[in-house]
LUMDREN-482469 format. One line per 3 residues: number of its first residue (from 0); their letters; for each residue z, x negated, y of N, C-alpha, C. Coordinates in steps of 0.05 Angstrom, whole numbers, always signed. Last residue first. Layout:
N
NUM	a	Z X Y Z X Y Z X Y ~ ...
// end
This chain:
279
278	gyi	-581 -457 +2971 -594 -436 +2987 -583 -408 +2980 ~ -594 -517 +2946 -573 -502 +2959 -586 -481 +2976 ~ -618 -530 +2883 -626 -527 +2910 -605 -509 +2923
275	emi	-613 -576 +2830 -601 -554 +2844 -610 -554 +2873 ~ -665 -588 +2787 -650 -599 +2809 -639 -577 +2826 ~ -665 -582 +2718 -669 -568 +2743 -653 -582 +2764
272	sgg	-701 -600 +2658 -680 -604 +2678 -686 -591 +2704 ~ -741 -596 +2621 -727 -572 +2628 -704 -576 +2648 ~ -805 -629 +2630 -778 -625 +2619 -765 -600 +2630
269	reg	-872 -620 +2612 -852 -621 +2633 -825 -615 +2621 ~ -933 -652 +2591 -909 -637 +2586 -890 -639 +2610 ~ -977 -685 +2598 -982 -657 +2598 -957 -640 +2594
266	eal	-946 -738 +2565 -972 -728 +2576 -974 -698 +2574 ~ -874 -728 +2567 -899 -740 +2558 -923 -727 +2570 ~ -837 -708 +2624 -838 -720 +2597 -866 -730 +2591
263	vdi	-796 -715 +2678 -824 -708 +2670 -829 -723 +2644 ~ -740 -702 +2697 -748 -715 +2672 -776 -705 +2664 ~ -738 -673 +2744 -729 -701 +2744 -740 -716 +2720
260	pen	-795 -633 +2758 -770 -637 +2744 -763 -667 +2744 ~ -822 -623 +2822 -825 -638 +2797 -798 -642 +2783 ~ -805 -602 +2869 -813 -583 +2848 -819 -597 +2821
257	sla	-797 -642 +2905 -774 -633 +2890 -781 -613 +2868 ~ -844 -649 +2933 -839 -666 +2909 -816 -656 +2892 ~ -835 -613 +2976 -855 -607 +2956 -850 -623 +2930
254	hmt	-793 -639 +3002 -789 -612 +2993 -810 -604 +2972 ~ -818 -688 +3014 -797 -688 +2994 -790 -659 +2985 ~ -854 -671 +3053 -864 -682 +3028 -843 -681 +3007
251	awa	-817 -656 +3093 -835 -636 +3082 -846 -645 +3055 ~ -796 -706 +3104 -779 -686 +3091 -796 -664 +3079 ~ -842 -730 +3126 -829 -742 +3102 -812 -721 +3088
248	lda	-851 -698 +3170 -872 -699 +3148 -861 -711 +3123 ~ -805 -707 +3201 -810 -680 +3190 -831 -681 +3167 ~ -793 -752 +3228 -790 -753 +3199 -797 -727 +3185
245	hgt	-795 -763 +3281 -819 -752 +3268 -817 -754 +3238 ~ -730 -743 +3305 -755 -759 +3307 -778 -746 +3293 ~ -683 -715 +3305 -694 -723 +3279 -721 -737 +3281
242	qgn	-631 -738 +3351 -651 -719 +3341 -664 -730 +3316 ~ -599 -777 +3370 -586 -754 +3358 -605 -734 +3347 ~ -639 -812 +3388 -619 -802 +3407 -606 -776 +3396
239	rga	-662 -806 +3332 -676 -809 +3358 -658 -796 +3379 ~ -657 -824 +3264 -644 -821 +3290 -663 -824 +3313 ~ -664 -791 +3210 -682 -808 +3226 -673 -805 +3255
236	ayt	-619 -793 +3154 -629 -782 +3178 -649 -801 +3191 ~ -575 -780 +3101 -600 -793 +3109 -610 -778 +3134 ~ -506 -797 +3088 -529 -779 +3088 -554 -794 +3097
233	fqr	-442 -808 +3061 -467 -818 +3070 -488 -796 +3069 ~ -377 -787 +3084 -400 -786 +3066 -424 -800 +3078 ~ -339 -793 +3124 -330 -791 +3096 -353 -792 +3075
230	gsa	-349 -788 +3177 -346 -815 +3166 -338 -816 +3137 ~ -362 -742 +3202 -334 -744 +3193 -328 -773 +3183 ~ -417 -748 +3210 -399 -748 +3233 -370 -752 +3225
227	tle	-439 -792 +3156 -437 -766 +3170 -418 -769 +3193 ~ -473 -855 +3158 -449 -839 +3154 -451 -813 +3168 ~ -540 -865 +3133 -519 -868 +3153 -495 -850 +3146
224	rri	-604 -890 +3118 -578 -880 +3107 -557 -885 +3128 ~ -664 -867 +3150 -643 -887 +3144 -618 -874 +3133 ~ -732 -859 +3163 -708 -848 +3150 -689 -870 +3142
221	stf	-778 -882 +3180 -758 -876 +3201 -732 -866 +3188 ~ -814 -886 +3139 -799 -910 +3145 -777 -905 +3166 ~ -836 -833 +3139 -819 -843 +3117 -802 -867 +3125
218	sqa	-864 -833 +3187 -844 -812 +3182 -825 -822 +3160 ~ -901 -873 +3182 -880 -876 +3202 -857 -857 +3197 ~ -933 -850 +3142 -919 -875 +3137 -896 -878 +3156
215	iit	-952 -806 +3171 -936 -802 +3147 -920 -827 +3140 ~ -981 -830 +3211 -957 -816 +3219 -939 -809 +3195 ~ -1027 -849 +3187 -1005 -868 +3192 -979 -854 +3200
212	dra	-1073 -830 +3156 -1050 -814 +3164 -1025 -831 +3168 ~ -1108 -866 +3136 -1111 -859 +3164 -1088 -842 +3174 ~ -1098 -869 +3082 -1089 -891 +3099 -1091 -885 +3129
209	dfe	-1076 -810 +3051 -1098 -824 +3063 -1087 -845 +3083 ~ -1029 -820 +2997 -1039 -805 +3020 -1060 -822 +3034 ~ -994 -815 +2935 -1016 -825 +2951 -1021 -808 +2975
206	lrg	-946 -835 +2888 -952 -818 +2911 -975 -832 +2926 ~ -929 -868 +2847 -938 -842 +2840 -942 -823 +2863 ~ -905 -919 +2843 -933 -917 +2851 -945 -890 +2845
203	rdi	-852 -922 +2835 -868 -923 +2811 -898 -918 +2817 ~ -831 -914 +2885 -827 -940 +2873 -845 -944 +2848 ~ -842 -859 +2891 -857 -879 +2907 -855 -906 +2894
200	ihq	-806 -835 +2855 -835 -829 +2853 -851 -851 +2867 ~ -757 -854 +2874 -764 -858 +2846 -795 -855 +2843 ~ -757 -834 +2926 -756 -863 +2921 -766 -870 +2893
197	aqr	-754 -779 +2914 -778 -790 +2928 -779 -820 +2924 ~ -703 -777 +2891 -726 -769 +2876 -752 -780 +2888 ~ -671 -794 +2934 -671 -809 +2909 -696 -802 +2893
194	vla	-680 -753 +2973 -688 -781 +2978 -690 -797 +2952 ~ -658 -708 +2947 -686 -709 +2955 -696 -737 +2959 ~ -605 -725 +2942 -620 -719 +2918 -650 -720 +2924
191	sks	-590 -729 +2996 -591 -753 +2979 -607 -749 +2954 ~ -592 -675 +3009 -610 -694 +3022 -612 -720 +3006 ~ -550 -656 +2977 -577 -646 +2972 -598 -665 +2985
188	dpt	-505 -684 +2999 -513 -687 +2971 -542 -679 +2966 ~ -503 -666 +3053 -506 -695 +3046 -516 -699 +3018 ~ -546 -609 +3054 -519 -620 +3053 -523 -650 +3048
185	yrh	-593 -560 +3071 -585 -588 +3072 -555 -591 +3071 ~ -624 -516 +3030 -603 -517 +3050 -591 -545 +3049 ~ -687 -495 +3015 -670 -518 +3015 -649 -516 +3037
182	rtv	-717 -444 +2979 -702 -450 +3003 -684 -475 +2999 ~ -780 -430 +2955 -755 -443 +2949 -742 -452 +2975 ~ -815 -369 +2945 -809 -391 +2962 -781 -403 +2956
179	rpf	-833 -326 +2916 -820 -348 +2901 -813 -372 +2918 ~ -861 -290 +2948 -832 -285 +2942 -818 -308 +2928 ~ -902 -293 +2994 -897 -312 +2972 -868 -310 +2964
176	wka	-900 -254 +3031 -925 -257 +3017 -924 -278 +2994 ~ -847 -256 +3046 -860 -229 +3045 -887 -231 +3030 ~ -832 -308 +3051 -824 -294 +3027 -838 -267 +3024
173	vlq	-846 -320 +3104 -863 -330 +3082 -857 -315 +3056 ~ -803 -297 +3130 -829 -286 +3134 -848 -295 +3112 ~ -760 -329 +3111 -759 -300 +3107 -787 -287 +3110
170	ava	-776 -379 +3129 -775 -374 +3100 -774 -344 +3095 ~ -770 -373 +3185 -796 -379 +3173 -797 -372 +3144 ~ -714 -366 +3187 -732 -345 +3196 -760 -348 +3185
167	dgm	-698 -417 +3168 -690 -393 +3154 -708 -369 +3161 ~ -717 -454 +3206 -730 -453 +3179 -722 -428 +3164 ~ -688 -457 +3251 -708 -436 +3250 -722 -435 +3223
164	gni	-632 -482 +3215 -644 -475 +3240 -665 -453 +3237 ~ -649 -495 +3147 -631 -500 +3169 -646 -492 +3195 ~ -684 -489 +3105 -676 -465 +3119 -655 -470 +3140
161	dig	-740 -521 +3084 -714 -526 +3094 -705 -503 +3112 ~ -781 -499 +3032 -775 -497 +3060 -746 -504 +3065 ~ -834 -502 +2987 -807 -510 +2992 -802 -512 +3022
158	iyq	-876 -467 +2945 -870 -473 +2973 -841 -479 +2976 ~ -925 -467 +2894 -897 -472 +2902 -896 -477 +2931 ~ -977 -456 +2885 -959 -450 +2863 -929 -454 +2871
155	vny	-1037 -438 +2915 -1009 -447 +2920 -991 -438 +2898 ~ -1096 -454 +2918 -1081 -441 +2897 -1052 -451 +2898 ~ -1120 -448 +2987 -1111 -463 +2963 -1099 -444 +2942
152	rrs	-1128 -422 +3033 -1150 -440 +3024 -1143 -454 +2997 ~ -1083 -395 +3046 -1106 -379 +3037 -1128 -397 +3026 ~ -1047 -433 +3066 -1045 -425 +3038 -1069 -409 +3028
149	ver	-1061 -435 +3120 -1066 -458 +3103 -1066 -450 +3073 ~ -1041 -384 +3134 -1070 -390 +3137 -1077 -415 +3120 ~ -986 -390 +3123 -1002 -370 +3108 -1032 -377 +3110
146	iye	-972 -427 +3162 -969 -434 +3133 -986 -415 +3116 ~ -982 -396 +3206 -998 -420 +3202 -996 -429 +3173 ~ -942 -357 +3201 -971 -349 +3199 -989 -373 +3194
143	aqa	-898 -389 +3211 -901 -376 +3185 -930 -367 +3180 ~ -909 -402 +3264 -908 -423 +3244 -911 -412 +3216 ~ -906 -353 +3290 -931 -368 +3291 -932 -389 +3269
140	eyd	-852 -341 +3280 -873 -323 +3270 -900 -338 +3269 ~ -825 -381 +3308 -824 -381 +3278 -845 -362 +3266 ~ -836 -419 +3358 -844 -392 +3350 -846 -391 +3320
137	hgk	-826 -468 +3382 -804 -455 +3367 -811 -426 +3360 ~ -870 -527 +3382 -859 -502 +3392 -838 -490 +3373 ~ -919 -553 +3337 -902 -555 +3360 -891 -527 +3367
134	lrh	-930 -583 +3275 -930 -558 +3290 -910 -560 +3313 ~ -972 -624 +3239 -948 -623 +3255 -950 -600 +3275 ~ -996 -630 +3173 -998 -616 +3199 -971 -618 +3213
131	qel	-1036 -658 +3122 -1011 -659 +3137 -1015 -646 +3164 ~ -1064 -654 +3057 -1064 -647 +3085 -1036 -651 +3097 ~ -1055 -679 +3008 -1082 -672 +3016 -1084 -667 +3045
128	irh	-1020 -726 +2977 -1017 -709 +3001 -1045 -704 +3012 ~ -1012 -726 +2908 -1029 -733 +2930 -1024 -714 +2954 ~ -980 -758 +2852 -981 -737 +2872 -998 -745 +2895
125	rdn	-1011 -786 +2794 -1000 -789 +2821 -1001 -763 +2837 ~ -991 -795 +2724 -1009 -786 +2745 -996 -790 +2772 ~ -955 -803 +2685 -973 -825 +2691 -993 -819 +2714
122	rnk	-929 -755 +2679 -913 -778 +2689 -931 -802 +2696 ~ -977 -706 +2702 -959 -717 +2682 -946 -742 +2694 ~ -1004 -688 +2746 -1006 -673 +2721 -986 -682 +2700
119	apa	-978 -684 +2812 -985 -700 +2789 -985 -682 +2764 ~ -1002 -636 +2860 -981 -647 +2843 -993 -664 +2820 ~ -1022 -643 +2923 -1034 -639 +2897 -1015 -652 +2877
116	lvi	-992 -614 +2979 -990 -634 +2958 -1005 -626 +2933 ~ -992 -608 +3046 -1004 -596 +3022 -1005 -618 +3001 ~ -940 -601 +3095 -958 -617 +3079 -968 -601 +3055
113	lga	-915 -596 +3160 -925 -581 +3137 -944 -599 +3122 ~ -862 -599 +3207 -882 -613 +3191 -889 -596 +3167 ~ -845 -587 +3277 -844 -581 +3248 -866 -595 +3233
110	gds	-818 -633 +3326 -835 -611 +3317 -830 -606 +3287 ~ -753 -644 +3358 -777 -652 +3344 -793 -628 +3335 ~ -732 -620 +3423 -728 -628 +3395 -754 -633 +3382
107	geg	-735 -601 +3474 -742 -629 +3470 -738 -638 +3441 ~ -682 -555 +3467 -704 -565 +3483 -709 -594 +3478 ~ -662 -533 +3401 -658 -543 +3428 -683 -554 +3441
104	ega	-669 -554 +3333 -659 -536 +3353 -658 -549 +3380 ~ -731 -577 +3302 -702 -578 +3308 -695 -558 +3329 ~ -778 -544 +3259 -771 -557 +3284 -741 -556 +3288
101	pdy	-776 -551 +3186 -777 -537 +3212 -771 -554 +3236 ~ -820 -571 +3137 -795 -579 +3150 -795 -567 +3179 ~ -850 -554 +3076 -847 -548 +3105 -820 -557 +3115
98	glw	-898 -563 +3026 -871 -570 +3036 -871 -566 +3066 ~ -933 -535 +2971 -930 -538 +3000 -901 -546 +3006 ~ -976 -554 +2917 -949 -547 +2926 -948 -552 +2957
95	vpq	-1032 -528 +2881 -1020 -545 +2901 -992 -536 +2907 ~ -1079 -525 +2826 -1054 -518 +2839 -1046 -538 +2860 ~ -1149 -513 +2833 -1128 -530 +2823 -1102 -524 +2839
92	dgf	-1193 -486 +2850 -1171 -470 +2840 -1149 -487 +2828 ~ -1211 -528 +2904 -1219 -508 +2884 -1196 -491 +2876 ~ -1194 -555 +2947 -1185 -565 +2921 -1192 -546 +2899
89	prq	-1217 -528 +2990 -1219 -557 +2988 -1212 -569 +2961 ~ -1253 -477 +2998 -1231 -482 +2979 -1231 -512 +2974 ~ -1291 -487 +3036 -1273 -465 +3040 -1249 -467 +3022
86	afp	-1295 -559 +3051 -1302 -535 +3036 -1282 -512 +3042 ~ -1278 -605 +3073 -1293 -586 +3091 -1302 -561 +3076 ~ -1253 -636 +3033 -1238 -626 +3056 -1252 -606 +3074
83	kwd	-1250 -637 +2970 -1273 -631 +2989 -1261 -619 +3014 ~ -1232 -674 +2916 -1222 -665 +2942 -1245 -662 +2961 ~ -1245 -702 +2871 -1242 -673 +2869 -1233 -660 +2895
80	rwi	-1245 -755 +2884 -1271 -742 +2879 -1269 -712 +2877 ~ -1215 -797 +2919 -1208 -770 +2911 -1233 -754 +2907 ~ -1236 -847 +2935 -1226 -844 +2908 -1218 -816 +2900
77	dws	-1259 -842 +2987 -1272 -858 +2967 -1262 -852 +2939 ~ -1226 -813 +3018 -1255 -806 +3018 -1269 -820 +2995 ~ -1178 -840 +3015 -1181 -815 +3000 -1210 -807 +2998
74	dvm	-1157 -899 +3009 -1181 -887 +3021 -1188 -862 +3006 ~ -1085 -899 +3013 -1110 -903 +2999 -1133 -892 +3017 ~ -1018 -916 +3009 -1040 -911 +3027 -1067 -918 +3015
71	crq	-976 -932 +2978 -984 -904 +2975 -1010 -898 +2991 ~ -964 -982 +2994 -976 -980 +2968 -986 -951 +2962 ~ -936 -973 +3041 -964 -983 +3043 -978 -980 +3016
68	ism	-885 -961 +3023 -902 -940 +3032 -931 -948 +3034 ~ -865 -1012 +3010 -868 -992 +2988 -886 -969 +2997 ~ -866 -1035 +3061 -880 -1048 +3038 -885 -1028 +3016
65	mpf	-832 -1004 +3092 -861 -1003 +3096 -876 -1014 +3073 ~ -778 -973 +3056 -790 -995 +3070 -821 -994 +3071 ~ -742 -922 +3059 -769 -925 +3049 -783 -948 +3064
62	asq	-695 -925 +3085 -694 -916 +3057 -721 -919 +3043 ~ -688 -983 +3127 -702 -958 +3120 -698 -951 +3091 ~ -670 -1030 +3145 -650 -1009 +3139 -662 -983 +3130
59	sdd	-716 -1058 +3155 -698 -1069 +3135 -676 -1049 +3127 ~ -757 -1051 +3189 -751 -1029 +3171 -732 -1038 +3149 ~ -774 -1065 +3253 -755 -1074 +3232 -748 -1050 +3214
56	vfe	-843 -1060 +3268 -816 -1049 +3270 -799 -1059 +3247 ~ -892 -1093 +3308 -880 -1088 +3282 -851 -1078 +3286 ~ -930 -1060 +3359 -909 -1079 +3351 -899 -1072 +3323
53	cml	-966 -1028 +3389 -976 -1047 +3368 -955 -1068 +3360 ~ -950 -988 +3421 -949 -1015 +3433 -957 -1037 +3412 ~ -955 -942 +3391 -969 -943 +3417 -968 -970 +3430
50	lna	-928 -947 +3342 -953 -932 +3343 -969 -937 +3369 ~ -883 -983 +3353 -901 -987 +3330 -928 -973 +3334 ~ -859 -963 +3399 -866 -992 +3397 -887 -996 +3376
47	fed	-850 -910 +3385 -866 -916 +3408 -876 -945 +3406 ~ -816 -917 +3341 -842 -904 +3337 -860 -911 +3361 ~ -771 -941 +3366 -785 -955 +3345 -813 -944 +3341
44	dsy	-756 -900 +3402 -763 -927 +3412 -780 -942 +3391 ~ -788 -838 +3382 -765 -856 +3384 -775 -883 +3395 ~ -828 -793 +3422 -826 -814 +3402 -799 -829 +3405
41	elr	-823 -758 +3465 -831 -747 +3439 -826 -767 +3417 ~ -812 -789 +3509 -793 -769 +3502 -798 -759 +3473 ~ -857 -820 +3513 -832 -834 +3508 -810 -814 +3500
38	lqd	-894 -781 +3525 -896 -794 +3499 -870 -809 +3492 ~ -880 -770 +3577 -877 -749 +3557 -877 -761 +3529 ~ -895 -818 +3600 -867 -810 +3602 -861 -788 +3581
35	idf	-951 -818 +3593 -935 -838 +3579 -905 -831 +3579 ~ -994 -770 +3582 -971 -774 +3599 -952 -793 +3585 ~ -1066 -779 +3576 -1039 -774 +3565 -1018 -780 +3586
32	ldc	-1114 -795 +3598 -1114 -772 +3580 -1087 -765 +3568 ~ -1132 -835 +3631 -1111 -816 +3641 -1109 -791 +3624 ~ -1152 -902 +3633 -1149 -878 +3616 -1126 -860 +3627
29	gga	-1156 -950 +3661 -1165 -925 +3674 -1163 -900 +3657 ~ -1134 -995 +3641 -1163 -993 +3641 -1174 -968 +3652 ~ -1081 -984 +3643 -1091 -1004 +3662 -1121 -1003 +3663
26	iad	-1080 -950 +3598 -1074 -939 +3625 -1085 -958 +3647 ~ -1090 -986 +3558 -1109 -964 +3562 -1105 -952 +3590 ~ -1046 -1019 +3561 -1073 -1031 +3566 -1093 -1008 +3573
23	qit	-1008 -983 +3545 -1007 -992 +3573 -1033 -1006 +3580 ~ -1021 -977 +3492 -1024 -954 +3509 -1024 -962 +3539 ~ -1057 -1037 +3473 -1034 -1020 +3474 -1039 -996 +3492
20	viq	-1098 -1071 +3433 -1099 -1054 +3456 -1076 -1035 +3455 ~ -1117 -1132 +3408 -1095 -1114 +3409 -1097 -1098 +3435 ~ -1170 -1156 +3367 -1161 -1148 +3394 -1137 -1129 +3391
17	rwq	-1207 -1205 +3331 -1186 -1185 +3333 -1179 -1180 +3362 ~ -1254 -1230 +3285 -1249 -1223 +3313 -1229 -1201 +3315 ~ -1244 -1280 +3235 -1245 -1252 +3243 -1238 -1248 +3272
14	gda	-1236 -1332 +3222 -1263 -1324 +3228 -1266 -1295 +3237 ~ -1185 -1349 +3215 -1199 -1340 +3191 -1227 -1330 +3196 ~ -1168 -1358 +3267 -1174 -1381 +3250 -1188 -1374 +3225
11	cra	-1203 -1308 +3308 -1180 -1321 +3297 -1188 -1343 +3277 ~ -1230 -1294 +3369 -1237 -1300 +3341 -1215 -1318 +3330 ~ -1202 -1242 +3410 -1206 -1270 +3404 -1215 -1273 +3375
8	gsa	-1182 -1199 +3464 -1198 -1204 +3440 -1202 -1234 +3435 ~ -1148 -1193 +3504 -1176 -1193 +3512 -1194 -1197 +3488 ~ -1100 -1195 +3475 -1105 -1173 +3493 -1135 -1170 +3501
5	laa	-1084 -1236 +3443 -1106 -1219 +3433 -1113 -1196 +3452 ~ -1042 -1263 +3467 -1065 -1279 +3456 -1089 -1262 +3449 ~ -1007 -1222 +3479 -1018 -1238 +3501 -1043 -1254 +3492
2	hsm	-993 -1204 +3429 -1009 -1187 +3446 -1022 -1203 +3468 ~ -997 -1259 +3381 -984 -1242 +3400 -1004 -1224 +3415 ~ -1014 -1262 +3311 -1016 -1272 +3338 -1005 -1251 +3357
// end
């Protein structure tokens, strides 16, 4: 049903009471806790419509259609029995992988994304996004320190960082306390490899994240295949007037997922194939 039909709430044909409240409804009701003009700058048109205006977004061109991403969304509080989010060590001594995607260059660019991934134990297991963080600003020292603070609560076995832009400075600082940091240098081929691996994992139902983290879903669905500026190659991007939108959490997730060898073998085993990282 439309916003007009549900703006004041209504009992639908299936007996369920529903109401649609948009950000503009909230403003009309007297809410002044946000700046709508600033939000329009921070979100792409599709993101604004979907997240703040309660509209469905056409994801037919997305590299990760919403239908496939929805299968990743679970009630983590109910099914992740080994996850204690309020404990000093939320995941005990079990290994985790971190993925970081830096903020873009220039004024008004997108923020950075950081995720904590519980890696799958074998090809029949699922990767789980335990935490997601979006970092604002362009202080690379502060962002590197934030990654370190998150790492102190986990048994971190892998960190993958995109070193384009300020990511290079962040990686240099992270390497001082985690020398094994993996640096991803984006090219059309390397981005395509990241996307293909993530698609393979998601299509096989091997990624989970909490259903309340809708920004992760939006991040994945915003990624689209497009031609490079030269028109000679395809690449993947999340367009927002030439910027990268909120796809940072998706790219951060893909940086972490890339640590899984392409040919994960039988139960408890890992293959020897290596995905080339440009760096």
